[in-house]
N, C-alpha and C positions, 0 to 999 in steps of 0.2 A: 705686755700688749703692744702690738705694732702701731706705727703711725697711721697706717691705713685703717686699722680697727678703731682707733681713737677718732679719726675723721668721720668714719661711718656712724659712730655713736653720736658725735656732735651733730651730724646732719639729721639723724633721726630725731634727736631732741629738739633741734631747731624747727623741724617740720611739725612736730607735735605741738610746740608752743604756738606756731603760726596758725595751725588748725584750731587750737583752743581760743586764740584771740578772735579769729574769724567767727567761730561759733558763738562766743559771747556777744560780739557785735551784732550778729544776726538775731540772736534772742532778744536783744535790747533795743535795737535801732532799725530793724527791717520791718516795715509796716505790713500788716496783713489785713485782709478784708473778709468779713464774715457776713453772709447774706441770709436774710430771713424773708418769709412772705406769709401774710395772714389775710383772710378775707372776712367781711362782715356785711350783713344787710343794713347795718346802721350807717355805713359810710355813704357819703354823697358822691364820692368819686375816688379815683386812685391817688395815692400819696406816696412819694418816695422820701424816706427819712434817713439822714445820716446821723448816727449817734456816736458822740465822742465823750470820753471821761478821763479824769485823773491825768491831766497833762503834767502836773507838778513842775511847771516852768521848763519842761524839756523842749529842745529845738531839734527838729529833723531837718538838718541843713540850715544854711543861712536864711534867717527870716522865716524858718519853718517851711521852706519852699517845697520840700518833698510831701509834707502833709497837705499843704494847701493845694498843690497840683493834683494829688490823688483825689481829694474831695471834689475838686472842680471836674475831674473826669467822671466822677460818679453821678454828677448832675442832679443833686437832690432838690426837692421842692422846699425842704426845710431842714435845718441843722439843729440838733439838741445837744446840750452839754450838761452832764450830770455831776458837776462839782470837782473840787480839788484842781482847779486850773492853775493855782499858785502853789508854792511849796514852802513847808516849814514855817508858815505863819509870818513870813518876813517880806519886806519890801522888794528885795532884788528879783523875786519871781514875777513882779507885776509887769515888767517890760515884755517878757515873752508872751504873757497872757494877753495884754492889750494889743500887741502886734498881731497875734493870731486872730483875735476877735475882729479886728479891723479888716483883715483880709477875707476871712470866711463870711462875714456879714455882707460882703459884696457879691458872694456867690448865691446865697439864699438867706431868708430870714433866720436869725440866730437866736435861739431861746436857751436860757441858762438858769440853773439852780445851784445853790451853794453846797459845798462839801464841808467836812470837818476842818480842813486847812483854812478855809475862808472864815468859818465860824469862830475860830480862835485867833484870827488875825486882828490886831488892835486897830488897824487902819482900814477895816473892811468897808466902812461907809465911804471913805474917799476912793478906795479901789473900785467899789461897785459903780460909783459915778464915772470913773474913767472908762470902764468897759461898756457902760451904757452909752457914753459919748462916742465910743468906738463902734457902736452898732448893735450891742447885745440887748435883747429884751429880757430883763431879769424877772423871773417869776418867783417871788418870795411870798408863799402862802396865798396865791391867787391863780386865776385862770384866764386864758384868752380863748376865743374861738378862731380856729384856723381851718378853713375849707369844710366847715360843718362838724369839726372835731373839737372837743373840749380838751385843751392842753393845759394841764395843771402842774404847778410847781410847788413842792413841799420843801420849805427851808430846812437845812440840816439840824437846826436847833429844835425843831418840832417833830422829829421822827418818833419820839417815844411818848408823846402826849396825844390828845384827841384832836389836835388841829386839823388833821387830815379829814375828819368827818365834818368839820365846820366849813372847809373850803371846797369840798367836792360838790359839783353841780348836781342838783336833785331832779333834773329833767332827763328824758330819755334821749341820749346822744352817745356816740362812741367817745369813751373817756380814756385819755392817755395821761399817766402820771410821770413826772420827772422827780426822782428822789435819789439821794446819794447812796444809801446803804441797802443791801438786798435782804438782810436778815429779818426784815419786818414784812415779809411777803404775806403772812396771814392777815395782818392789818390792812395791807393794800387791797387784798382780795375782798375783805369784809366791807371795805368802802365802795366796792362795786366797779373797780377799774377793769377795762378790757385789756389794756396794755400798760406795762410799767417799764421804764428805762432807768437803770441804775448802774453803779460802778463800785468803787471803794475796795473791793476784794483783791484787785490786781491779779485776777486769775489764780489766786493761791500762791503767787510769786514764783515758785517752782512747780511745774506740772509733771508728774511722774505717771506715765500711762493714763493721761487724761485727768488725774486727780491732783487738785491743788494741795500744797503742803501746809500753808498757813494763811489765814486772813484775819485782819483786825475785826474784833467783835464776834468772831466765830472760833478762833483758836486753831489747833492742829487738825488736819484732815477735814477742812470745812466742806459743808454740803453745797453752799451757794456761792460759786466763784465765777461761773462763766455759762454762756449759752441761754437757752430758752427754758425757764423753770415755770411749770404750770400748776396752778392751784384752782380747781373749779374752772371757771371761764376766764380766769385772769392769766395772761401770759406775761412773765417778767423776763426781760432781756438784760442780762448782766454783761456789761463790757469788761474785758480784761484790762482796759485802760491803756494809756499811752506812755506814761513816765513811771518813775520809781519814787517811793517815799523814803522813810528812814532806812529801809533795807534796800541797798543800791543795785541788786542784781536779779534779773529774771533768767530762768533756765527753762527751755522747751515751752516758752510762753511769750510769743512775739507781741509787740504793741498792736492794738486792734482798732480798726475802724469798722463800725457796724452799719450795715445797710438794711433797713426794713422797708419792704414794699407792701403797703396796705392796698388791697384790691376790693372794689365793689363787685360782687358777683353779677355776671351777665344775665 
């Protein structure tokens, strides 16, 4: 093999490595925006919601500036976060979470519900106080009224029991549920929710031709990993999430910021 041939092979290999590194960075750190729109006669007026989930203590630039800047440009009326803002049940993830809440809560009201990483965190009580002090409204099995809409938070520890039926408002109003895991869609629909926001599935981690490969709680080739999943009159929006959990790599599955525009029919 001539020196020229060796140089050509090295150049091609270097180019392939650079392309692979760029692709992995794009799949794991380049934020994407997914927009949805729904209308209902129950609404008192239009509401723009930004939905975030599964940060897992990831930072998009120093101080999460890329994520904060993107949310600010979207100009939401309200921001909802559906769990796993920290990572691996450990204290080091707190700083990125508190820092993000502090910045986003200055853009719009910030409502938060816990995920499994918070549920198993021994210092969750102290952590929840920190994010509340930073500006988060924590909805732990309770609801608030926001512009005529009932915004309900179901704590991650109560996804499998009947708590959802105890906390759901029984009056006629547009109802939005914040819950971490999507595989309980039938239960959410039975409780009468118009709209559900959740995460947890990380888009199936690797997406091959639009199909997620694996999701916790659902296993291989899971059905509920992303998008608008509808059962009866209930729409469930599943965020692909922002960060990674124990499995550190996304493929064909960019971190996602969800925008939902709720519109009152004219």
